[in-house]
Backbone as CSV, one residue per row, in Angstrom:
resi,resn,N_x,N_y,N_z,CA_x,CA_y,CA_z,C_x,C_y,C_z
1,MET,-42.079,-8.760,-12.830,-41.271,-7.785,-13.537,-42.080,-6.498,-13.652
2,GLY,-41.450,-5.391,-13.299,-42.127,-4.108,-13.310,-42.120,-3.453,-14.681
3,LEU,-42.868,-2.376,-14.779,-42.972,-1.629,-16.029,-41.603,-1.141,-16.504
4,PHE,-40.778,-0.631,-15.566,-39.468,-0.109,-15.961,-38.567,-1.224,-16.492
5,ASP,-38.648,-2.412,-15.895,-37.868,-3.549,-16.401,-38.273,-3.878,-17.833
6,LYS,-39.588,-3.858,-18.097,-40.074,-4.148,-19.451,-39.600,-3.085,-20.429
7,LEU,-39.681,-1.818,-20.045,-39.217,-0.740,-20.906,-37.717,-0.839,-21.164
8,LYS,-36.963,-1.121,-20.102,-35.514,-1.239,-20.236,-35.164,-2.372,-21.210
9,ARG,-35.875,-3.475,-21.094,-35.621,-4.599,-21.992,-35.979,-4.233,-23.432
10,MET,-37.066,-3.474,-23.604,-37.498,-3.104,-24.949,-36.475,-2.212,-25.646
11,VAL,-35.811,-1.333,-24.906,-34.847,-0.420,-25.525,-33.416,-0.969,-25.485
12,SER,-33.216,-2.058,-24.794,-31.873,-2.650,-24.706,-31.487,-3.263,-26.046
13,ASP,-30.189,-3.177,-26.359,-29.727,-3.794,-27.612,-29.369,-5.260,-27.415
14,GLU,-29.509,-5.739,-26.182,-29.182,-7.135,-25.920,-30.381,-8.006,-26.292
15,SER,-30.141,-9.051,-27.044,-31.233,-9.861,-27.569,-31.691,-10.939,-26.596
16,VAL,-31.039,-11.043,-25.449,-31.433,-12.060,-24.477,-32.020,-11.373,-23.254
17,ASP,-32.792,-12.116,-22.491,-33.364,-11.502,-21.304,-32.342,-11.483,-20.172
18,SER,-32.727,-10.911,-19.045,-31.797,-10.707,-17.946,-31.342,-12.020,-17.310
19,SER,-31.994,-13.121,-17.638,-31.576,-14.398,-17.062,-30.305,-14.927,-17.708
20,GLY,-29.919,-14.386,-18.851,-28.646,-14.763,-19.452,-28.764,-15.637,-20.678
21,ILE,-27.614,-16.023,-21.178,-27.480,-16.842,-22.380,-27.098,-18.253,-21.930
22,ASP,-27.851,-19.236,-22.358,-27.569,-20.621,-21.979,-26.598,-21.265,-22.957
23,ILE,-25.627,-21.962,-22.385,-24.703,-22.769,-23.174,-25.035,-24.226,-22.856
24,PHE,-25.393,-24.971,-23.890,-25.806,-26.356,-23.703,-24.600,-27.303,-23.737
25,ALA,-24.793,-28.483,-23.194,-23.720,-29.477,-23.149,-23.305,-29.883,-24.563
26,PRO,-22.015,-29.694,-24.911,-21.557,-30.128,-26.228,-21.308,-31.646,-26.280
27,LEU,-21.301,-32.292,-25.111,-21.204,-33.750,-25.068,-21.873,-34.249,-23.798
28,SER,-22.268,-35.507,-23.810,-22.920,-36.111,-22.647,-21.881,-36.511,-21.620
29,GLY,-22.281,-36.485,-20.342,-21.371,-36.903,-19.284,-21.716,-36.255,-17.967
30,GLU,-20.697,-36.135,-17.111,-20.856,-35.578,-15.767,-20.068,-34.278,-15.676
31,LEU,-20.731,-33.216,-15.195,-20.051,-31.929,-15.055,-19.037,-31.981,-13.915
32,VAL,-17.881,-31.364,-14.160,-16.775,-31.335,-13.202,-16.248,-29.901,-13.155
33,ALA,-15.867,-29.431,-11.973,-15.317,-28.074,-11.846,-14.046,-27.942,-12.688
34,ILE,-13.895,-26.808,-13.349,-12.728,-26.568,-14.205,-11.429,-26.690,-13.397
35,GLU,-11.490,-26.349,-12.120,-10.298,-26.418,-11.263,-9.798,-27.847,-11.070
36,GLU,-10.634,-28.841,-11.367,-10.244,-30.249,-11.191,-9.580,-30.848,-12.425
37,VAL,-9.496,-30.091,-13.514,-8.859,-30.584,-14.738,-7.354,-30.697,-14.495
38,PRO,-6.751,-31.857,-14.809,-5.321,-32.061,-14.524,-4.391,-31.386,-15.546
39,ASP,-4.610,-30.091,-15.743,-3.774,-29.297,-16.642,-3.854,-27.855,-16.132
40,VAL,-2.709,-27.290,-15.784,-2.660,-25.963,-15.172,-3.288,-24.882,-16.062
41,VAL,-3.172,-25.016,-17.365,-3.716,-24.010,-18.290,-5.229,-23.877,-18.114
42,PHE,-5.900,-25.013,-17.898,-7.347,-24.977,-17.702,-7.706,-24.753,-16.228
43,ALA,-7.061,-25.486,-15.322,-7.392,-25.421,-13.898,-7.214,-24.020,-13.324
44,GLU,-6.205,-23.285,-13.813,-5.969,-21.926,-13.315,-6.620,-20.874,-14.208
45,LYS,-7.472,-21.317,-15.135,-8.280,-20.440,-15.989,-7.439,-19.488,-16.834
46,ILE,-6.282,-19.948,-17.278,-5.384,-19.122,-18.086,-6.013,-18.799,-19.443
47,VAL,-6.717,-19.753,-20.039,-7.356,-19.517,-21.343,-8.808,-19.063,-21.214
48,GLY,-9.334,-19.055,-19.990,-10.705,-18.638,-19.772,-11.367,-19.459,-18.685
49,ASP,-12.540,-19.028,-18.274,-13.286,-19.728,-17.233,-14.343,-20.603,-17.891
50,GLY,-14.764,-21.626,-17.176,-15.786,-22.508,-17.719,-16.010,-23.708,-16.826
51,ILE,-16.163,-24.853,-17.473,-16.494,-26.084,-16.776,-15.903,-27.239,-17.582
52,ALA,-15.866,-28.421,-16.999,-15.387,-29.598,-17.728,-16.458,-30.686,-17.664
53,ILE,-16.382,-31.604,-18.620,-17.303,-32.744,-18.642,-16.497,-34.027,-18.723
54,LYS,-16.825,-34.978,-17.840,-16.279,-36.336,-17.958,-17.215,-37.034,-18.927
55,PRO,-16.741,-37.301,-20.167,-17.657,-37.759,-21.226,-18.169,-39.189,-21.056
56,SER,-19.375,-39.403,-21.592,-19.958,-40.743,-21.600,-20.485,-41.118,-22.981
57,GLY,-20.425,-40.207,-23.918,-20.971,-40.481,-25.254,-19.888,-40.694,-26.291
58,ASN,-20.191,-40.314,-27.546,-19.212,-40.488,-28.626,-19.205,-39.330,-29.615
59,LYS,-19.859,-38.199,-29.246,-19.813,-37.063,-30.171,-19.851,-35.752,-29.418
60,ILE,-19.294,-34.728,-30.091,-19.324,-33.364,-29.590,-20.178,-32.572,-30.566
61,VAL,-21.132,-31.813,-30.019,-22.060,-31.051,-30.844,-21.967,-29.562,-30.508
62,ALA,-22.596,-28.743,-31.339,-22.622,-27.301,-31.100,-23.397,-27.009,-29.810
63,PRO,-22.796,-26.228,-28.895,-23.458,-25.904,-27.626,-24.433,-24.734,-27.722
64,PHE,-24.478,-24.098,-28.899,-25.379,-22.977,-29.165,-25.348,-22.685,-30.652
65,ASN,-26.208,-21.778,-31.106,-26.187,-21.351,-32.500,-24.981,-20.439,-32.687
66,GLY,-24.204,-20.696,-33.742,-23.032,-19.867,-33.958,-22.212,-20.307,-35.151
67,THR,-20.938,-19.896,-35.123,-20.015,-20.182,-36.211,-18.781,-20.873,-35.660
68,ILE,-18.408,-21.975,-36.297,-17.201,-22.692,-35.885,-15.989,-21.878,-36.324
69,GLY,-15.066,-21.696,-35.405,-13.822,-20.993,-35.712,-12.776,-21.998,-36.159
70,LYS,-11.766,-22.168,-35.342,-10.672,-23.086,-35.634,-11.004,-24.492,-35.147
71,ILE,-10.783,-25.486,-35.991,-10.812,-26.888,-35.550,-9.367,-27.367,-35.650
72,PHE,-8.814,-27.823,-34.548,-7.424,-28.253,-34.553,-7.211,-29.379,-35.553
73,GLU,-6.027,-29.402,-36.143,-5.685,-30.393,-37.159,-5.899,-31.826,-36.658
74,THR,-5.688,-32.029,-35.352,-5.842,-33.357,-34.755,-7.282,-33.641,-34.316
75,ASN,-8.189,-32.700,-34.575,-9.631,-32.836,-34.310,-10.009,-33.026,-32.838
76,HIS,-9.113,-32.710,-31.916,-9.412,-32.890,-30.491,-9.977,-31.630,-29.836
77,ALA,-9.967,-30.505,-30.564,-10.415,-29.238,-29.978,-10.895,-28.298,-31.078
78,PHE,-11.768,-27.368,-30.673,-12.252,-26.369,-31.622,-12.743,-25.141,-30.869
79,SER,-12.867,-24.050,-31.611,-13.467,-22.835,-31.051,-14.764,-22.575,-31.807
80,ILE,-15.684,-21.909,-31.120,-16.973,-21.584,-31.711,-17.441,-20.264,-31.101
81,THR,-18.036,-19.417,-31.926,-18.546,-18.132,-31.459,-20.060,-18.127,-31.620
82,SER,-20.755,-17.791,-30.526,-22.219,-17.766,-30.565,-22.700,-16.548,-31.337
83,ASP,-23.939,-16.607,-31.770,-24.553,-15.475,-32.456,-24.580,-14.241,-31.562
84,SER,-24.523,-14.444,-30.238,-24.532,-13.313,-29.294,-23.115,-12.888,-28.886
85,GLY,-22.085,-13.492,-29.512,-20.712,-13.042,-29.297,-19.918,-13.760,-28.219
86,ILE,-20.395,-14.885,-27.725,-19.622,-15.651,-26.744,-18.632,-16.534,-27.496
87,GLU,-17.356,-16.437,-27.129,-16.318,-17.266,-27.751,-16.022,-18.431,-26.818
88,LEU,-16.261,-19.644,-27.316,-16.096,-20.848,-26.507,-15.011,-21.724,-27.107
89,PHE,-14.224,-22.346,-26.230,-13.172,-23.259,-26.642,-13.482,-24.611,-26.013
90,VAL,-13.612,-25.648,-26.839,-13.907,-27.007,-26.372,-12.680,-27.860,-26.667
91,HIS,-12.110,-28.452,-25.625,-10.860,-29.207,-25.760,-11.057,-30.603,-25.180
92,PHE,-11.188,-31.620,-26.036,-11.438,-32.975,-25.537,-10.183,-33.526,-24.866
93,GLY,-10.305,-33.813,-23.579,-9.232,-34.491,-22.856,-7.995,-33.635,-22.628
94,ILE,-7.018,-34.259,-21.989,-5.748,-33.606,-21.678,-4.631,-34.368,-22.383
95,ASP,-3.755,-33.629,-23.041,-2.643,-34.171,-23.831,-3.121,-35.038,-25.004
96,THR,-4.363,-34.837,-25.428,-4.907,-35.614,-26.546,-4.298,-35.192,-27.880
97,VAL,-3.662,-34.028,-27.922,-2.971,-33.596,-29.146,-1.878,-34.603,-29.513
98,GLU,-1.316,-35.258,-28.507,-0.244,-36.231,-28.733,-0.722,-37.480,-29.475
99,LEU,-2.031,-37.683,-29.541,-2.572,-38.850,-30.260,-2.639,-38.594,-31.762
100,LYS,-2.304,-37.360,-32.176,-2.234,-36.985,-33.594,-3.521,-37.310,-34.370
101,GLY,-4.650,-37.107,-33.709,-5.935,-37.299,-34.378,-6.547,-38.676,-34.196
102,GLU,-5.784,-39.620,-33.652,-6.318,-40.970,-33.442,-7.496,-40.908,-32.470
103,GLY,-8.612,-41.519,-32.858,-9.798,-41.550,-32.017,-10.790,-40.439,-32.290
104,PHE,-10.441,-39.515,-33.210,-11.319,-38.384,-33.516,-11.669,-38.342,-34.988
105,THR,-12.925,-37.995,-35.304,-13.374,-37.816,-36.678,-14.085,-36.478,-36.789
106,ARG,-13.601,-35.623,-37.669,-14.209,-34.300,-37.881,-15.474,-34.456,-38.710
107,ILE,-16.550,-33.831,-38.252,-17.826,-33.855,-38.964,-18.091,-32.482,-39.600
108,ALA,-17.847,-31.427,-38.846,-18.128,-30.066,-39.306,-16.874,-29.430,-39.917
109,ALA,-17.042,-28.234,-40.459,-15.931,-27.520,-41.100,-15.731,-26.155,-40.452
110,GLU,-14.501,-25.657,-40.519,-14.214,-24.316,-40.025,-15.059,-23.315,-40.803
111,GLY,-15.595,-22.330,-40.094,-16.416,-21.304,-40.726,-17.875,-21.698,-40.919
112,GLN,-18.214,-22.936,-40.577,-19.576,-23.427,-40.769,-20.534,-22.800,-39.745
113,GLN,-21.714,-22.408,-40.229,-22.787,-21.953,-39.338,-23.454,-23.202,-38.764
114,VAL,-23.633,-23.225,-37.435,-24.241,-24.393,-36.793,-25.360,-23.955,-35.864
115,THR,-26.258,-24.888,-35.592,-27.287,-24.655,-34.590,-27.061,-25.648,-33.456
116,THR,-27.612,-25.344,-32.304,-27.443,-26.197,-31.129,-27.723,-27.651,-31.487
117,GLY,-26.774,-28.526,-31.169,-26.946,-29.959,-31.412,-26.333,-30.475,-32.704
118,ASP,-25.907,-29.575,-33.594,-25.254,-30.033,-34.834,-23.932,-30.725,-34.487
119,PRO,-23.667,-31.916,-35.054,-22.421,-32.622,-34.741,-21.191,-31.900,-35.292
120,ILE,-20.133,-31.869,-34.469,-18.876,-31.233,-34.872,-17.759,-32.269,-34.958
121,ILE,-17.639,-33.096,-33.918,-16.589,-34.121,-33.876,-17.175,-35.392,-33.271
122,GLU,-16.801,-36.547,-33.834,-17.118,-37.835,-33.210,-15.831,-38.399,-32.634
123,PHE,-15.956,-39.185,-31.569,-14.759,-39.734,-30.928,-14.997,-41.153,-30.436
124,ASP,-13.895,-41.897,-30.297,-13.909,-43.275,-29.809,-13.544,-43.222,-28.326
125,LEU,-14.551,-43.191,-27.456,-14.321,-42.997,-26.033,-13.453,-44.105,-25.427
126,ALA,-13.681,-45.349,-25.784,-12.897,-46.458,-25.214,-11.410,-46.303,-25.563
127,LEU,-11.123,-45.980,-26.812,-9.736,-45.783,-27.237,-9.110,-44.609,-26.481
128,LEU,-9.845,-43.513,-26.363,-9.313,-42.320,-25.704,-9.133,-42.535,-24.200
129,GLU,-10.032,-43.284,-23.575,-9.860,-43.589,-22.150,-8.604,-44.418,-21.927
130,ALA,-8.267,-45.281,-22.902,-7.076,-46.117,-22.788,-5.786,-45.350,-23.068
131,LYS,-5.825,-44.365,-23.950,-4.595,-43.724,-24.416,-4.351,-42.305,-23.920
132,ALA,-5.389,-41.569,-23.547,-5.210,-40.159,-23.155,-4.861,-40.053,-21.670
133,LYS,-4.164,-38.966,-21.321,-3.842,-38.691,-19.917,-5.136,-38.548,-19.115
134,SER,-6.138,-37.897,-19.716,-7.449,-37.700,-19.099,-8.458,-37.443,-20.210
135,THR,-9.700,-37.868,-19.989,-10.756,-37.555,-20.964,-11.613,-36.378,-20.495
136,LEU,-11.281,-35.806,-19.337,-12.015,-34.620,-18.892,-11.925,-33.569,-19.986
137,THR,-13.065,-33.034,-20.378,-13.135,-32.109,-21.511,-13.478,-30.702,-21.040
138,PRO,-12.480,-29.811,-21.003,-12.748,-28.423,-20.617,-13.553,-27.688,-21.690
139,ILE,-14.506,-26.885,-21.240,-15.300,-26.017,-22.104,-15.163,-24.632,-21.481
140,VAL,-14.387,-23.760,-22.139,-14.073,-22.475,-21.531,-14.476,-21.301,-22.422
141,ILE,-14.841,-20.214,-21.766,-15.160,-18.973,-22.463,-13.850,-18.208,-22.606
142,SER,-13.445,-17.968,-23.844,-12.146,-17.326,-24.066,-12.215,-15.806,-24.084
143,ASN,-13.408,-15.230,-24.183,-13.528,-13.768,-24.139,-14.192,-13.327,-22.827
144,MET,-13.598,-13.752,-21.713,-14.144,-13.452,-20.386,-14.204,-11.952,-20.103
145,ASP,-13.380,-11.157,-20.784,-13.396,-9.713,-20.578,-14.734,-9.095,-20.989
146,GLU,-15.515,-9.815,-21.786,-16.827,-9.316,-22.218,-17.976,-9.903,-21.394
147,ILE,-17.649,-10.737,-20.420,-18.664,-11.450,-19.645,-18.805,-10.816,-18.264
148,LYS,-20.045,-10.519,-17.876,-20.299,-9.935,-16.562,-20.423,-11.018,-15.486
149,GLU,-21.083,-12.122,-15.862,-21.385,-13.144,-14.863,-21.491,-14.504,-15.540
150,ILE,-21.026,-15.525,-14.828,-21.119,-16.896,-15.348,-21.672,-17.792,-14.238
151,THR,-22.712,-18.539,-14.558,-23.302,-19.482,-13.605,-22.986,-20.885,-14.098
152,LYS,-22.347,-21.670,-13.235,-21.946,-23.033,-13.603,-22.946,-24.028,-13.024
153,HIS,-23.424,-24.916,-13.863,-24.386,-25.920,-13.433,-23.642,-27.176,-12.976
154,THR,-24.351,-28.145,-12.401,-23.736,-29.369,-11.895,-24.562,-30.581,-12.315
155,GLY,-23.951,-31.763,-12.157,-24.669,-33.007,-12.377,-24.402,-33.647,-13.724
156,ALA,-25.225,-34.632,-14.039,-25.123,-35.345,-15.314,-25.816,-34.523,-16.390
157,VAL,-25.234,-34.550,-17.601,-25.811,-33.784,-18.714,-25.884,-34.633,-19.976
158,ASN,-26.890,-34.322,-20.794,-27.038,-34.945,-22.113,-26.743,-33.901,-23.166
159,LEU,-25.995,-34.288,-24.199,-25.596,-33.332,-25.222,-26.789,-32.632,-25.826
160,ALA,-26.644,-31.321,-25.994,-27.623,-30.424,-26.616,-28.942,-30.305,-25.855
161,ALA,-29.108,-31.019,-24.740,-30.367,-30.984,-24.008,-30.261,-30.233,-22.680
162,ASP,-29.092,-30.324,-22.025,-28.938,-29.742,-20.699,-27.988,-28.547,-20.725
163,VAL,-28.315,-27.537,-19.922,-27.491,-26.332,-19.823,-26.312,-26.601,-18.891
164,ILE,-25.105,-26.202,-19.337,-23.915,-26.366,-18.487,-23.459,-25.021,-17.905
165,LEU,-23.683,-23.944,-18.654,-23.299,-22.606,-18.213,-24.381,-21.615,-18.619
166,THR,-24.619,-20.623,-17.757,-25.475,-19.502,-18.126,-24.617,-18.258,-17.970
167,VAL,-24.583,-17.453,-19.038,-23.681,-16.321,-19.119,-24.463,-15.021,-19.267
168,ARG,-23.998,-13.989,-18.594,-24.552,-12.642,-18.792,-23.445,-11.756,-19.307
169,LYS,-23.731,-11.067,-20.420,-22.740,-10.176,-21.033,-22.937,-8.751,-20.552
């Protein structure tokens, strides 16, 4: 890194370096392209771009430090805003709203400040695999108009330990 890069970073109002902001896995499992989610709203990126996870665990945690926005009444989805202004929407499975909350337990509260790894929702994976149309869990950035670049990672991930997306604002 050259002198000008260091100076530019010193005077920049962005609190992250040029490599971007990491979004950690909110649940354990296997990363899947968002286009493979069996729901047009997610697959065609209508609500935002991102990635999906085929879950293998039993809880959803905060993917970064931030504030929980809306948690759906049925506890299958929530929004969270990072301290750096990234708005993320995590939606467990497809058509899981029809289960009316069965299989989900809310741990966190709307408006709560969280740090990476704090539990938000617990779920019964066996029950959801039996009853939901799909357990693929889309994780999408809803304020894509503020995002310059998004890097999607691949492979198996462990909640709060592995990066799923790197974002540049």
